[in-house]
C-alpha positions in Angstrom: 323.8 -9.4 255.4 325.5 -7.2 258.0 328.2 -9.2 259.7 331.2 -8.7 261.8 331.0 -5.1 263.1 331.2 -6.6 266.7 334.6 -6.8 268.5 334.2 -9.8 270.8 336.6 -9.3 273.7 335.6 -12.6 275.0 336.8 -14.3 271.8 340.1 -12.6 272.3 340.3 -13.6 275.9 340.0 -9.9 277.0 337.7 -7.9 279.1 337.1 -4.1 279.2 337.0 -3.7 283.0 335.0 -0.5 282.5 338.1 1.6 281.8 337.2 5.3 281.9 337.0 7.0 278.5 337.0 3.6 276.7 333.8 2.4 274.9 333.2 -0.6 272.7 330.8 0.2 269.8 328.6 -2.5 268.4 327.0 -2.5 265.0 323.6 -4.0 263.9 323.8 -7.7 262.8 321.3 -9.2 260.4 320.3 -12.7 261.1 318.5 -15.5 259.2 316.8 -18.3 261.3 317.8 -21.6 259.9 317.8 -24.2 262.7 314.6 -25.9 263.7 316.1 -27.2 267.0 314.9 -25.1 269.9 313.1 -21.8 270.0 315.3 -19.2 271.8 316.3 -16.1 269.9 319.5 -15.9 271.9 320.8 -19.3 270.8 323.5 -18.8 268.0 322.9 -22.3 266.6 319.4 -21.3 265.5 320.8 -18.6 263.2 322.8 -18.9 260.0 326.6 -18.7 260.7 325.6 -18.1 264.3 324.8 -14.5 263.6 321.9 -13.5 266.0 319.8 -10.7 264.5 320.3 -7.8 266.9 320.7 -4.0 267.0 319.0 -0.9 265.6 318.5 -1.3 261.8 319.2 -5.1 261.9 317.0 -7.5 259.8 315.6 -10.7 261.4 314.5 -13.1 258.7 312.3 -16.2 259.4 312.2 -18.2 256.3 311.1 -21.7 255.3 312.9 -23.6 258.2 310.2 -24.0 260.8 310.4 -25.3 264.4 309.1 -28.8 264.5 307.3 -28.2 267.9 305.1 -25.5 269.4 303.9 -24.4 265.9 306.9 -22.2 265.3 307.2 -20.4 268.7 310.3 -18.4 269.1 311.1 -16.9 272.6 312.2 -13.4 271.9 313.6 -12.4 275.3 314.6 -8.7 275.1 315.8 -7.8 271.7 316.2 -4.8 269.4 315.9 -5.0 265.5 314.9 -2.7 262.8 313.2 -5.1 260.4 311.4 -8.4 260.6 310.8 -10.6 257.5 308.4 -13.6 257.5 309.2 -15.7 254.5 307.0 -18.7 255.1 303.5 -19.7 254.0 302.8 -21.3 257.3 303.2 -19.7 260.7 305.8 -18.2 263.0 305.1 -17.0 266.6 307.3 -14.4 268.3 306.5 -14.4 272.0 307.8 -13.6 275.4 309.8 -10.6 276.4 310.2 -7.2 274.6 310.9 -6.6 271.0 312.2 -3.1 270.4 311.8 -1.8 266.8 314.5 0.8 266.0 316.4 1.8 262.9 319.9 3.0 262.6 318.9 6.4 261.0 316.1 8.8 262.0 314.7 9.0 258.5 313.9 5.2 258.3 310.9 3.5 259.8 311.0 -0.1 261.1 309.3 -2.7 258.9 307.4 -5.9 259.1 307.3 -7.8 255.7 305.3 -10.9 255.1 306.3 -12.7 251.9 303.9 -15.3 250.7 300.5 -16.0 252.3 301.5 -17.0 255.8 299.8 -16.0 259.1 302.2 -15.0 261.8 301.8 -13.9 265.4 303.7 -11.4 267.5 302.7 -11.8 271.2 305.9 -10.2 272.5 305.7 -6.6 273.7 306.6 -4.2 270.9 308.5 -1.0 271.9 310.1 1.8 269.9 309.6 5.4 268.9 309.0 5.3 265.2 306.2 2.8 264.8 306.5 0.4 261.8 305.4 -0.2 258.3 303.7 -3.5 257.3 304.1 -4.7 253.7 303.7 -8.0 251.9 300.7 -10.1 251.2 300.5 -12.1 254.3 298.9 -11.6 257.8 300.5 -10.5 261.1 298.5 -10.8 264.3 299.4 -8.5 267.2 298.3 -9.6 270.6 300.8 -8.1 273.0 300.4 -5.1 275.3 302.5 -2.9 273.0 303.9 0.4 274.1 305.6 1.7 271.0 304.9 5.2 269.6 304.9 6.6 266.1 302.7 5.7 263.1 301.6 2.2 262.2 301.4 2.1 258.3 299.7 -0.8 256.6 300.8 -0.8 252.9 299.8 -4.4 252.0 298.3 -7.6 253.4 296.6 -7.8 256.7 297.5 -6.5 260.1 295.3 -7.9 262.9 294.5 -6.1 266.2 293.8 -8.6 269.0 294.5 -6.5 272.2 293.5 -3.2 273.5 297.0 -1.9 273.2 297.9 -3.8 270.1 298.9 -0.6 268.1 300.9 0.9 271.0 300.3 4.5 272.3 297.2 6.3 271.1 296.9 9.9 270.0 297.2 12.0 266.8 301.0 11.5 266.7 300.6 7.7 266.7 298.0 7.0 264.0 297.3 3.7 262.3 297.1 4.3 258.5 295.8 1.8 256.0 297.1 3.1 252.7 295.5 1.8 249.5 297.7 2.1 246.5 296.5 -0.9 244.4 297.8 -3.2 247.2 294.6 -3.8 249.1 295.9 -3.4 252.7 293.6 -4.4 255.6 293.2 -3.8 259.3 291.3 -6.6 261.1 290.1 -6.4 264.7 288.6 -9.1 266.9 288.7 -10.4 270.5 286.3 -8.0 272.3 288.7 -5.1 272.4 288.4 -1.4 273.1 291.1 0.7 271.4 291.6 4.5 271.4 293.7 4.3 268.2 293.4 7.0 265.6 292.8 5.2 262.3 293.1 6.6 258.8 291.8 4.9 255.6 294.0 6.5 252.9 293.6 6.3 249.1 296.5 7.0 246.8 294.7 5.5 243.7 291.1 5.6 242.5 288.5 2.9 243.1 287.0 1.0 245.9 288.7 -0.7 248.8 287.7 -2.1 252.2 290.4 -1.3 254.7 288.8 -2.0 258.1 287.3 -5.3 259.1 285.4 -6.4 262.3 286.0 -10.2 262.1 284.1 -11.2 265.3 283.2 -10.3 268.8 282.1 -6.9 269.9 284.8 -4.3 269.4 284.9 -0.6 270.0 287.1 2.1 268.5 287.0 5.3 270.5 289.5 7.3 268.4 288.8 9.2 265.2 288.4 7.5 261.9 289.7 9.6 259.0 288.9 9.0 255.4 291.8 10.5 253.5 292.0 11.1 249.7 295.5 11.5 248.2 297.2 11.3 244.9 296.7 13.1 241.6 293.6 11.3 240.4 290.3 13.3 240.1 287.9 10.4 240.4 285.9 9.8 243.6 286.9 7.0 245.9 285.1 4.6 248.2 286.4 3.9 251.8 285.1 0.6 253.1 284.4 -0.9 256.5 283.1 -4.5 256.7 281.5 -6.1 259.8 281.7 -9.9 259.3 280.4 -10.9 262.7 279.8 -9.2 266.1 279.3 -5.5 266.6 281.8 -2.8 265.6 281.2 0.5 267.5 282.8 3.6 266.1 282.6 6.0 269.0 284.9 8.7 267.8 284.3 11.1 264.9 284.3 9.9 261.3 285.5 12.6 258.8 286.9 13.1 255.4 290.3 14.6 254.7 291.7 15.9 251.4 295.4 15.7 250.8 297.3 18.8 249.5 298.8 19.6 246.1 297.4 17.9 243.0 294.7 16.0 244.9 293.2 19.2 246.4 293.3 21.0 243.0 291.7 18.0 241.3 288.7 18.2 243.7 288.0 21.9 243.5 285.1 21.4 241.1 284.2 17.8 242.1 280.4 17.5 242.6 280.5 13.7 243.0 280.7 12.5 246.6 283.5 10.3 247.9 281.8 7.4 249.6 282.0 5.9 253.1 280.8 2.3 252.5 279.7 0.1 255.5 279.1 -3.5 254.8 277.4 -5.5 257.6 276.8 -9.2 257.2 273.8 -11.0 258.6 275.5 -11.9 261.9 277.0 -8.4 262.4 276.1 -4.9 263.4 277.8 -1.5 263.2 277.1 1.3 265.7 278.3 4.8 264.9 278.0 7.2 267.9 280.4 9.9 266.6 279.7 12.6 264.1 280.2 11.7 260.4 281.3 14.8 258.6 282.7 15.8 255.2 285.8 17.2 256.9 288.0 18.7 254.1 287.2 16.1 251.5 285.9 18.5 248.8 282.8 20.0 247.2 281.1 16.7 246.6 281.2 16.0 250.2 281.2 12.5 251.9 278.4 10.0 251.2 277.3 7.0 253.2 276.5 3.7 251.5 275.2 0.6 253.4 275.5 -2.9 251.9 274.9 -6.4 253.0 272.0 -7.6 255.2 273.1 -6.6 258.7 272.3 -3.6 260.9 273.8 -0.1 260.8 272.9 2.1 263.8 273.4 5.8 263.7 272.8 7.3 267.2 274.2 10.9 266.7 273.5 14.0 264.6 275.7 13.8 261.6 276.7 16.6 259.2 278.0 14.9 256.1 276.4 16.3 252.9 276.9 13.7 250.1 273.7 11.7 250.8 272.8 8.3 252.2 272.0 5.1 250.3 270.8 2.0 252.1 271.2 -0.8 249.6 270.4 -3.7 251.9 269.7 -4.6 255.5 268.5 -2.1 258.2 269.4 1.5 259.0 268.5 2.2 262.6 268.4 5.8 263.7 268.1 7.0 267.3 269.4 10.6 267.3 267.4 13.1 269.3 268.5 16.2 267.4 269.9 17.2 264.0 269.9 14.6 261.3 271.2 11.0 261.5 271.8 11.0 257.8 273.4 14.5 257.4 271.9 17.0 255.0 272.1 15.1 251.7 269.4 13.0 249.9 268.3 9.7 251.4 267.5 6.5 249.5 266.2 3.4 251.2 266.7 0.9 248.5 264.7 -2.1 247.3 264.2 -4.5 250.2 266.1 -2.4 252.8 264.6 -1.1 256.0 264.6 2.2 257.9 263.8 1.8 261.6 264.1 3.7 264.9 263.1 6.7 266.8 265.5 9.2 265.2 265.3 12.2 262.8 266.2 12.4 259.1 266.5 16.0 258.0 267.9 16.7 254.5 268.6 20.2 253.3 268.6 22.2 250.1 266.4 20.4 247.6 267.2 16.9 248.8 264.6 14.2 248.9 263.9 11.1 251.1 263.0 8.2 248.8 261.8 4.7 249.6 262.3 2.2 246.8 260.0 -0.7 245.8 259.8 -3.2 248.7 261.6 -0.8 251.0 260.3 -0.9 254.6 259.7 2.0 257.0 259.4 0.8 260.6 259.0 3.5 263.3 259.9 2.4 266.9 262.6 0.8 268.9 264.1 -2.5 267.9 264.0 -5.4 270.3 267.1 -7.7 270.6 265.7 -10.1 268.0 265.3 -7.3 265.5 261.6 -6.9 265.7 260.1 -3.4 266.1 258.4 -2.7 269.5 255.3 -0.4 269.8 256.0 3.2 270.7 258.4 5.9 269.6 258.4 8.3 266.7 260.4 8.3 263.6 260.6 11.8 262.1 261.1 12.8 258.5 261.9 16.5 258.8 261.5 18.6 255.5 262.0 21.9 257.3 265.3 22.7 255.7 264.6 21.3 252.2 262.3 21.9 249.3 262.4 18.2 248.5 259.8 15.5 248.9 259.2 12.2 250.6 258.4 9.5 248.0 257.2 6.0 248.6 257.6 4.0 245.3 255.0 1.3 244.4 255.5 -1.7 246.7 257.1 0.2 249.6 255.8 -0.8 253.0 255.0 1.1 256.1 255.5 -1.5 259.0 254.1 -0.5 262.3 254.0 -2.3 265.7 250.7 -1.8 267.6 249.8 -2.1 271.3 247.0 -0.8 273.5 249.5 1.4 275.4 251.6 2.6 272.4 251.9 2.6 268.7 254.9 3.4 266.5 254.4 6.6 264.6 255.9 8.1 261.4 256.1 11.9 261.8 256.6 14.2 258.8 257.3 17.9 259.5 258.2 21.0 257.5 255.1 20.9 255.3 253.7 24.3 255.6 252.7 25.9 252.4 249.8 23.7 251.2 251.8 21.6 248.8 251.6 17.8 248.6 255.2 16.9 249.4 254.6 13.4 250.7 253.7 10.9 248.0 252.4 7.4 248.6 252.2 5.2 245.5 250.2 2.1 246.4 252.0 1.9 249.7 251.1 -1.2 251.8 250.6 -0.7 255.6 251.7 -3.9 257.4 250.8 -4.0 261.2 251.9 -6.3 264.0 250.1 -6.5 267.4 252.1 -6.8 270.6 250.5 -7.8 273.9 246.7 -8.1 274.5 244.1 -7.9 271.8 243.6 -4.4 270.5 240.7 -2.6 271.9 238.3 -0.9 269.4 239.2 2.7 268.5 241.6 4.8 266.5 245.5 4.3 266.4 247.6 7.1 264.8 250.1 5.7 262.3 251.3 8.8 260.5 251.1 12.5 261.4 251.8 15.7 259.2 252.4 19.2 260.5 250.2 20.7 257.8 246.9 19.8 256.3 246.5 18.1 252.8 250.3 17.7 252.4 250.2 14.1 251.2 248.8 12.2 248.2 248.6 8.7 246.8 247.1 5.4 247.9 247.7 3.3 250.9 246.2 -0.2 251.6 246.1 -2.5 254.6 248.4 -5.5 254.3 248.6 -8.6 256.6 248.9 -8.6 260.4 245.3 -8.0 261.6 243.6 -11.3 261.0 240.5 -11.5 263.3 240.0 -7.8 263.4 237.6 -5.4 261.7 240.1 -2.8 260.5 240.3 0.1 258.1 242.6 3.1 257.3 241.2 6.6 258.1 242.7 9.4 256.0 242.5 12.8 257.9 244.0 16.1 256.5 246.9 15.9 258.9 247.1 12.2 259.8 246.5 8.6 258.8 244.9 6.4 261.4 243.9 2.8 261.9 240.4 2.1 263.0 239.8 -1.1 265.0 236.1 -2.0 265.0 233.2 -1.0 262.8 233.0 2.5 261.4 230.6 4.8 263.3 
């Protein structure tokens, strides 16, 4: 513990009187909170040996002694320290005033350390110019209107963003980095915030990790999200985002980044994609409006994985090349140009759904595949998740020699109305080859509005004749109608009423 280092003129009965050329230097003093009476940082009796933690580089330790009232609230006032240690499995609350984080040497970064499994709050305004590093297994919640600059580095445990300015100033020089090195660091956001923060999910060791969580409410991140691979390992890694509840909007670009040196050399011949995994639980949704790109992550590119039963909405043209796998839940695409799923292969897995009015456009020799019990549902989604009549979902094969394959048990689910019908459009089929394969695909139909009039409703169109093969059959949804499927060279239609 740093002690002494302060020459107290008051203790000697002296004063400086501001003499010219005379200065009194003060050194940082470490302090350990020991007294549960009162909650003011400035009260010497609350600290061991009366030593109040203060000064650049000083360490303030809040241990097992806990204030009996106000759930451990400590009124900070205006204070400067270099390091804060929470050594308590329960809860401390630092609030009121301004807490400046500063070290005594330029090469050191201020630190927040949480020993044990406690949850602690900092509502005081955080200032400083070097950011801070969070370590230890517990959780710290930032709710103040912070103004500090410099990087925020999460090495272990959980750091929670609860205000728009929780991580201080935005911009490329002030990033928030969640660095996975077998320590499972996490950034959690909630409270209905909008943050311009630049966020990096960084891997120093191989394997999977989920670094960014949307705990609840609708939250928006407008800055870039970077998926950074570091270290000497050559194995692909998985960068995870999890939406537990509410909607997380990623409005900035999402891109891969490859660290230099050994990591870059190890990836030179890597043909296996590194994965951006989005988990969305049933009560959640994720909206990505920025471009998802490989960045500099390597030859294998960046792949997108969707897990859990919630909704992932891609509204922009994306350029990542590693492919898209929807393992569960719904992928909603609403892009008007390019490809929502980049240029790689697309797999809609068993029981998962592809919906929307956007475009999927793989390149090279990549395919679009619908697994058993996968659902294709062209059209817009209503707030309750049902598909509304109208709109086109496009599978564009113009830039690929690949195929569209519906495995046995896959479903084509289309909403019908007298004014509009959702339509699946397949393009890029010139050449006379059968590149769309239906394997006992079931067509399920739902009727919105008035009873359907007799006539033809177009369900699927092809931009070349005789480019599809396989069997389709009508499923449920048209009780009380006389209905049949009509196979044309360039379309599949539903006939309502008797055949002519």
